[in-house]
N, C-alpha and C positions, 0 to 999 in steps of 0.2 A: 313607743313615740318615734316619731321621721319628721324633722325641718329639711328645709331649702336651705339652699346652702345662705340664702341673703337672713332666713330664718334661725338659721344658729349662728351668725355674726353678730345679730342684735342679739340674741339673746344671754351668749357668752364673751360681745362685746370684743370679738376679734374680727380684724380686714378680712373682707375676702378673699383676698391674695392668700393671706397664712393658711384658710380654712382650704382654699383650691390645694395651697402648697402638702395640706396635711394629704389633702386627697391622695394629690400623688407620690406624696410617699405610703401610701393603705395603712396609716393609721387613726386613720376613721372607717367604721363601717356606714357604708352608703350602697343606695341601689339607683335603678336609671327606671322610669315610667314615662315610656310617653315623650323622652328627651329631656325631662326634669327630675334633677340628679334630688333623691332623698338622704339626705345623711343619718342614722339611725343609733339613735343613743341607749346608752349600757340598761338601761335599765329592761329594752323589749328588746332582749339580744337575738332570744330567742327566736320569737315572732317576725324580728328582723328578719333572721338565718330561711325562714319559711319564706317569706314575701322573694327575700333574693334572689329563694329556688324555683318560685312561682317567675317571674320576672326574666328568668334567665333560661326559662324551659319557653315563655311568652318569644324571647330573641332567636332562640333556636328555632322554634315553627315558624316565626318570620323566615329565618333567615331560609330556612329551607321551603317555604313554599314562596318563597321571589326567586332563586333558583332556578332554572329552566333545567328539565333533566334533558345532558344532550343527546342528538339521534345522528342519526350518519347524514339527513335533508338536512339539519343545522350547519353538519363539518362540512359538506358540499357547495352550502351555500356562505358561509364562511372561508373557502377557497376562489369560489366565484369572485365574491367582492377583491379580492386582493389580486387574482388576472384581470378584474376591471381596473383597476387602480392602478397596476404594472403597466394594460397598456396605454391608461391615458396621460402615463409618467414619460412612456417612448413615443408618444405621439406628441408630446412636450419636446421632448429631447430631438427627435426629429424635426421640426420649425426651428428649433434653435439652431439644428445645425443648419437648417435650410437658410436660414436668414444670414447666419456666419458666411455662408457660400456665395449666397449672393451680394456682402458687402464686400467678400472678394473679389467678387467678380467683379464689381463697380470700382475698383481702390486701381486693382488691376488695366478694367479700360480708361481711367482718367488718366494713368501714369502711361501707358501706351498712345493716347492721344496728345497727352505730354510731350514728349521724346518726340515723335514726328513733327508736331508742332515747331517743333529745335531743329526737325532734320530739315525738312521742308523749307524754313526758313536760310538757313544753310543752303542750300542748294542754291535758292534764291540769288544769294549772295554769290554764290559761285557764278549763276553765271551772269550778274550780271557783269563781274569783274572779268570772267572770260567775254562777255561782246563787246564791251571796253579792250579790250585788250586788240581783241579780231580786230575794231574799228582803227584801234592803231598801226595795225599792222597792213592793214588796207591802206590807211595815208600814207603811212610810208612807200607801200611796195609800189603805188598810183605814183609818187612822187618820186620813186627810184625810175618808174618809167620813163616821164618826162624828164629826167635829168640826161645833157649830151655834154662830151668835153669838149668839143671842138664841132662850132655852128658853123666852122666857112666851110664849100665846096669839097666833099671830097670826096678820093677815087673811088669807085666798087671793083675791087678787084673780080671779081664770079665775070659780072656785066660790060667790063673796062668802062664803063661810062658817066657822068658825075651826077651825082646826089643835087635836085636842086630843089636845097635849103635857104630859105627867105624867111623876110622881119615881115612878119603880116602888117603892121605900120607899115613899112617901104612897098612894100605890094599892094597896099590899096589907096596909097596914092597914083600908083601906075592906072587904076580904077579911072573913071567916069562917073567919080560918088560926087555927094552933097558931103559937106562938113561933120553934118547930122548923122548920116549915116554910114557912114565913116565909123562913128561915135558908139555907135547900136551894133556893129560887127563887132567890133572886135568884143565889146560889153558879150556876145555873145560869147565868144570863144575864149574870155574867163571864166565865165559861169559852165560851159563846159568843159574845161581844161581837167577837175580832177575824176572827171569819169569816161573820159576821151583819151585814145594814144594817140594820136595820131597829132593832138597838141603837144608841142613842144616849149617850156620855158627857164629861162635863165638871164640872170639879173633883172628881172622883172620885164623881161619883151620875151613875145610870142613869135616863134617861126613856124615857117611849115615845108614840108619835105612832100615837093608835091613829082616824084621820083619814085615815092611808095605810097601816097592813099593821096586821098580824091575831097577837095572841102568845097563838093557844088552845093551842098545842104548849107553849110554855114553862112559861105559866101554871098546867097541869093537874097535878094533882096528887093 
């Protein structure tokens, strides 16, 4: 006689856990047919042994039938499958490496652009500073050119002649000009003072040196 686990637990009033524990401990004789566990009762021990042997033979036959015979083609197929998997992994790794290289290059380019921007900004600042310094030096040089120590007429040692240095205002009074005309000419001299070395200025007055320079272009009206 054989019973399932449910039938055995109901018949002997045991829980399924206890029955399963006895089965694991090999305290009960059982067989498995088509996935169902049957517990063999003692009065049918011999019959159960035959059934168990039959079931075991069936299971062995099924395993043998299911297990395919290993051939050279199967081995080659396995190797080819493993090779394909390895190649796919290599391709994936190469893609990851390429992405990492691209990311690194982008980071380096961004860093280089940042550094170049900083240097360009510094260059601009230096250029502005140099331009300001040059402008100041040029202005100072022009002032040095126009400065004279002695305005009165002096004697030139080489030519042994007197330099004709006169004040613009006094000179304009000697000309036959209207007052507004003299003002226009004086403004013209003041405007050209910083760029024209012919014009001498001291104590707010403009002086002309006719022995060295020609002022006809500034005096014409």
